[in-house]
C-alpha positions in Angstrom: -21.1 97.2 40.2 -23.7 96.3 37.6 -26.4 98.7 37.2 -29.7 98.4 36.1 -32.4 100.2 34.1 -34.8 101.0 36.8 -34.1 104.7 38.8 -34.1 105.3 42.0 -36.9 107.4 43.9 -35.9 110.8 42.9 -35.5 109.3 39.1 -31.7 110.7 39.1 -29.6 107.6 39.1 -29.7 103.8 38.1 -30.8 101.6 40.8 -28.0 99.6 42.1 -28.4 96.0 41.3 -29.8 93.3 43.6 -27.3 90.8 43.6 -28.6 87.2 43.8 -28.0 85.3 47.5 -29.5 83.1 49.4 -28.5 82.0 53.1 -29.9 79.4 55.5 -31.4 79.2 59.1 -29.9 75.8 60.2 -31.5 74.4 63.0 -29.3 71.8 64.8 -30.3 68.3 66.5 -31.4 70.4 69.6 -33.7 73.6 67.6 -31.1 75.9 67.8 -29.7 78.0 65.3 -26.2 78.4 63.8 -24.8 81.8 62.9 -21.1 82.9 61.7 -19.2 85.6 62.8 -17.7 88.1 59.7 -14.5 88.9 59.6 -13.8 92.5 60.4 -12.5 93.8 57.1 -15.2 92.5 54.8 -17.0 95.3 53.0 -20.5 93.2 53.9 -21.8 92.8 57.2 -18.2 93.8 58.7 -17.9 91.5 62.2 -21.6 90.8 62.1 -23.7 87.6 63.2 -25.4 86.1 60.1 -26.8 83.3 58.8 -24.7 81.1 56.7 -25.1 82.2 53.0 -23.8 84.4 49.9 -23.8 85.3 46.3 -25.2 82.9 43.9 -22.5 81.4 41.6 -23.2 81.1 37.7 -22.0 77.5 38.7 -24.7 76.8 40.8 -27.2 77.2 37.5 -29.0 79.8 35.3 -31.3 82.6 36.6 -32.9 84.8 34.8 -31.9 88.2 33.9 -31.9 91.3 36.2 -34.8 92.5 34.4 -37.1 89.6 34.5 -38.7 90.0 38.0 -38.4 86.2 38.3 -34.9 86.6 39.3 -36.4 87.2 42.3 -38.1 84.3 42.8 -36.3 80.7 44.5 -35.4 78.2 42.2 -32.3 75.8 42.0 -29.8 77.7 41.5 -30.6 79.9 45.1 -30.9 76.0 46.7 -27.8 75.4 45.2 -26.0 78.5 46.4 -27.3 78.3 49.7 -25.8 74.6 50.3 -22.6 75.7 48.7 -22.4 78.4 51.0 -23.2 76.6 54.2 -20.5 73.6 53.0 -17.5 76.4 52.5 -18.7 79.0 55.7 -19.3 76.0 57.9 -17.7 72.7 56.8 -21.8 71.1 57.1 -22.7 69.5 54.2 -26.3 69.5 53.3 -26.1 66.3 50.7 -27.6 62.9 50.6 -26.6 59.6 49.8 -27.6 58.9 46.1 -27.2 55.4 46.3 -29.4 55.5 49.4 -33.2 53.7 48.4 -35.4 56.1 49.8 -33.3 59.4 48.6 -35.7 60.0 45.6 -38.9 59.9 48.5 -36.8 62.1 50.9 -36.2 64.8 47.8 -39.5 65.7 48.2 -40.8 64.8 51.3 -42.2 68.1 53.4 -41.1 66.3 57.0 -38.7 68.6 58.6 -35.9 65.8 59.6 -37.0 62.5 57.7 -34.8 63.9 54.2 -32.0 65.3 56.2 -31.5 62.1 58.3 -30.1 60.8 54.6 -27.2 62.8 55.0 -24.0 61.9 53.3 -21.3 60.6 55.6 -17.9 61.5 55.5 -14.6 61.5 57.4 -13.3 65.0 58.7 -10.3 64.6 56.2 -12.3 64.3 53.3 -14.7 66.9 53.9 -12.2 69.6 55.0 -10.3 69.1 51.8 -13.4 69.2 50.1 -14.2 72.4 51.3 -11.0 73.8 49.9 -11.2 72.4 46.7 -14.8 74.1 46.0 -13.5 77.4 47.8 -10.7 77.9 45.7 -12.9 77.2 42.8 -10.3 73.9 41.8 -13.9 72.1 41.3 -17.4 72.8 40.9 -19.3 72.2 44.1 -22.1 69.9 42.8 -19.2 67.8 40.9 -17.5 67.4 43.9 -20.4 66.2 46.0 -21.1 63.9 42.8 -18.0 62.2 43.2 -18.5 61.5 47.1 -21.7 59.6 45.7 -24.4 61.9 46.9 -26.7 65.0 45.6 -27.3 68.5 47.3 -30.3 68.3 49.7 -32.2 70.9 47.9 -35.5 69.3 48.6 -35.0 69.6 52.1 -34.9 73.6 52.1 -37.7 75.4 52.9 -38.3 78.9 51.7 -39.0 81.5 54.7 -39.0 84.8 53.2 -36.8 86.9 50.4 -35.2 90.2 51.6 -34.6 93.0 49.0 -32.1 95.5 49.9 -33.9 98.8 49.8 -33.2 101.0 46.8 -31.4 103.8 48.8 -28.2 101.9 49.9 -25.4 101.9 47.6 -24.6 97.5 47.8 -27.8 95.7 47.5 -29.1 92.1 47.5 -32.3 90.3 47.1 -31.9 87.1 49.5 -33.4 83.8 49.5 -33.9 82.7 52.9 -34.4 79.1 53.8 -35.1 76.6 56.7 -32.9 73.6 57.2 -33.7 71.2 59.8 -30.9 68.8 60.8 -31.9 65.2 62.1 -32.4 64.8 65.8 -30.2 63.3 67.5 -31.5 59.6 67.4 -29.1 57.0 67.7 -26.8 55.6 65.2 -26.7 59.2 63.3 -23.0 61.1 64.0 -23.3 64.0 65.6 -20.2 64.9 64.0 -21.7 65.5 61.0 -23.1 69.0 62.2 -20.2 70.5 64.3 -20.0 73.7 62.4 -16.3 75.5 62.2 -15.3 78.6 60.7 -13.8 78.4 57.7 -10.2 79.9 59.0 -10.3 83.3 58.4 -11.4 83.8 55.1 -15.2 85.1 56.0 -15.6 83.8 59.1 -13.9 83.7 62.6 -16.9 81.7 64.9 -19.5 79.4 64.1 -21.8 78.2 66.8 -25.4 77.0 67.4 -27.5 78.5 70.2 -31.2 79.0 70.7 -33.0 81.7 69.5 -33.5 83.8 72.3 -30.1 83.6 73.1 -28.6 85.0 70.2 -31.5 88.1 70.2 -30.5 88.7 74.3 -26.6 88.9 72.9 -27.6 91.0 70.3 -29.9 93.1 72.9 -26.3 93.2 75.1 -24.8 95.1 72.2 -22.6 91.9 72.7 -22.8 90.8 68.7 -24.5 92.6 65.9 -27.6 91.3 63.9 -28.5 93.5 61.0 -32.9 94.2 60.9 -33.0 90.7 58.6 -31.1 88.1 60.7 -33.1 89.5 64.2 -36.2 90.0 62.6 -36.3 86.0 61.3 -34.8 84.7 64.9 -37.7 86.9 67.0 -39.7 84.6 64.7 -38.3 81.7 65.3 -37.8 81.8 68.3 -41.5 81.9 69.4 -41.4 78.0 68.4 -38.2 76.7 68.8 -37.3 76.6 72.4 -34.5 75.3 74.4 -35.2 72.0 76.6 -35.1 72.8 80.9 -32.9 70.0 80.9 -31.1 69.6 77.8 -28.2 72.3 77.3 -26.8 71.5 73.9 -24.1 68.9 72.9 -23.7 65.5 71.1 -25.6 63.9 73.5 -28.9 62.0 72.8 -32.2 62.8 73.8 -35.0 60.8 75.2 -37.8 59.8 73.2 -40.0 62.5 75.5 -37.6 65.5 74.7 -37.1 64.3 70.7 -41.1 64.2 70.6 -40.9 67.7 72.0 -37.9 69.1 69.8 -40.1 67.4 66.7 -43.4 69.4 67.4 -41.7 72.5 67.7 -40.2 72.0 64.2 -44.2 70.9 63.3 -45.2 74.2 64.4 -43.0 76.3 62.6 -43.1 74.3 59.6 -47.0 75.1 59.6 -46.6 79.0 60.4 -44.5 79.3 57.5 -47.4 78.2 55.2 -49.8 80.6 56.9 -50.2 84.2 55.9 -51.6 86.1 52.2 -48.5 85.9 51.2 -47.2 82.7 52.8 -44.0 83.3 54.7 -42.2 81.2 51.9 -43.3 83.6 49.4 -42.8 87.1 51.6 -40.1 89.5 50.0 -39.4 91.9 51.8 -37.6 95.4 51.6 -37.4 97.9 54.7 -38.8 101.2 54.2 -39.2 104.2 56.6 -42.4 104.8 58.3 -41.7 107.2 61.0 -39.7 108.4 63.4 -40.1 108.7 67.4 -38.6 109.9 70.5 -38.1 106.8 73.0 -35.0 107.5 75.3 -33.0 108.5 72.1 -33.9 108.2 68.6 -36.3 105.5 67.1 -37.2 104.7 63.5 -39.6 102.6 62.5 -39.2 100.4 59.5 -42.7 99.1 57.6 -42.2 95.8 56.1 -44.9 95.3 54.0 -43.5 96.9 50.5 -41.1 94.2 48.3 -38.7 95.9 47.1 -38.6 98.6 44.1 -37.6 96.0 41.7 -41.1 94.3 42.5 -43.0 97.2 42.6 -46.5 96.5 40.4 -46.4 92.9 41.0 -48.4 90.8 43.4 -45.6 90.3 45.6 -45.7 91.8 49.0 -44.0 92.1 52.7 -45.4 91.3 55.8 -47.5 94.0 56.8 -48.5 92.8 60.2 -45.2 93.7 61.9 -42.4 96.6 62.0 -38.9 96.8 63.2 -37.7 99.8 65.3 -34.4 100.8 65.3 -33.1 102.4 67.8 -30.2 105.4 68.0 -28.6 105.3 71.5 -27.1 108.8 71.8 -23.8 110.0 71.2 -22.1 106.3 70.6 -24.8 105.6 67.8 -25.0 102.0 68.3 -28.1 100.5 67.2 -30.7 98.1 68.9 -33.8 96.6 67.3 -36.8 95.1 68.3 -40.0 93.8 66.5 -43.4 95.2 66.9 -46.9 95.2 65.7 -47.7 97.7 62.9 -51.4 98.3 64.3 -49.4 99.8 67.2 -47.7 102.7 65.5 -50.2 103.2 62.4 -51.9 106.2 62.4 -48.6 109.2 62.7 -47.0 108.0 59.9 -44.6 109.7 57.4 -46.9 112.1 54.9 -44.8 114.0 53.1 -41.8 112.7 50.5 -39.4 115.5 52.1 -39.7 113.4 55.6 -39.7 110.3 53.9 -36.1 111.2 52.2 -35.3 112.8 55.4 -35.6 109.3 57.2 -34.1 107.6 53.9 -30.8 109.4 54.6 -30.4 108.4 58.3 -31.3 105.1 57.8 -28.2 105.4 55.1 -25.8 107.0 57.1 -26.5 104.6 60.0 -26.0 101.8 58.2 -22.7 103.0 57.1 -22.0 104.1 60.6 -23.0 100.7 62.0 -20.6 98.4 59.6 -17.7 101.3 60.3 -17.8 101.2 64.3 -17.8 97.2 64.0 -14.3 97.3 62.0 -13.4 99.6 64.5 -14.5 97.5 67.6 -13.0 94.1 65.6 -9.1 96.1 65.2 -9.3 97.4 68.9 -9.4 94.0 70.1 -6.8 92.5 67.3 -4.6 95.2 69.2 -5.5 94.3 72.3 -4.7 90.4 71.7 -1.2 91.6 70.4 
């Protein structure tokens, strides 16, 4: 792994490079969120449910050097990489028709759905062939989209936090998160454009849209694995994007009243993303240990206000209002999460570097054990199916 000049907290070892990455909270025509289940044999987030996304490739565009703090800022390479990874992993192509007369204005539109209503329409066979060719690097993503008469719809991506892996972990990422709203289910828009599929087991085994609250319930019931960034952002989004009482998802068209409700939910989420200092689009979060408690087992409370070691001394900030509770459930060791308010836990935080070092080590060990447990669980399931 490449290493950069910054040192860890003890100043003894070079800090592992935070790999530039991007992910999308892809929102369906009925305001559900897409998650993909990672294969069990991967070295990152094995068997976990994640947003579509991945590493930024050189073909996506140039990035500043690792010594430049601007490498941790939103930019064209991150946006192209997010859309390319979404296509490779789910088969959903976030590109618009280059020849559409309103395309130019759509690219810069701040509306949650008008620009994505111009998505490029391809038949299933062409999409599948392109998906494979791009993944195999037989052709560059931008080149392939151009040959289909389209351009990646980068203007409809809304930045929604960046996550910088803590410096005590051996594999680190600098991940730009985005919101993207697929068009509401209006007549004339083929919903087959928005049906996710796995990549055949290359990196993922499942791809599914569900309400954000339902994903959280599955995680709390230990039926799926979520990591802190996914859990936290789903928790935030669930307050805005709620399932319609009379609608169970799917491809059917919605009445005007339902469409207005769904659009109002989107508008409120986008307005929320602009609030705060810094705004949610500018926040950079690197979870750090705040304190430990005993609440039906051991609980580690993670603060979210630090932007990460690479950004110390800059004006970048995280979320000073919220924390993530990580619960260790007895001998089985599986962890659960919940999002809480910083004001409810402040006052008895870690005062000594000794305590902070202890919790850093506990967090590292816990995350490594979680990956190992998920891999063993997947292997047991595979054996049972034989």
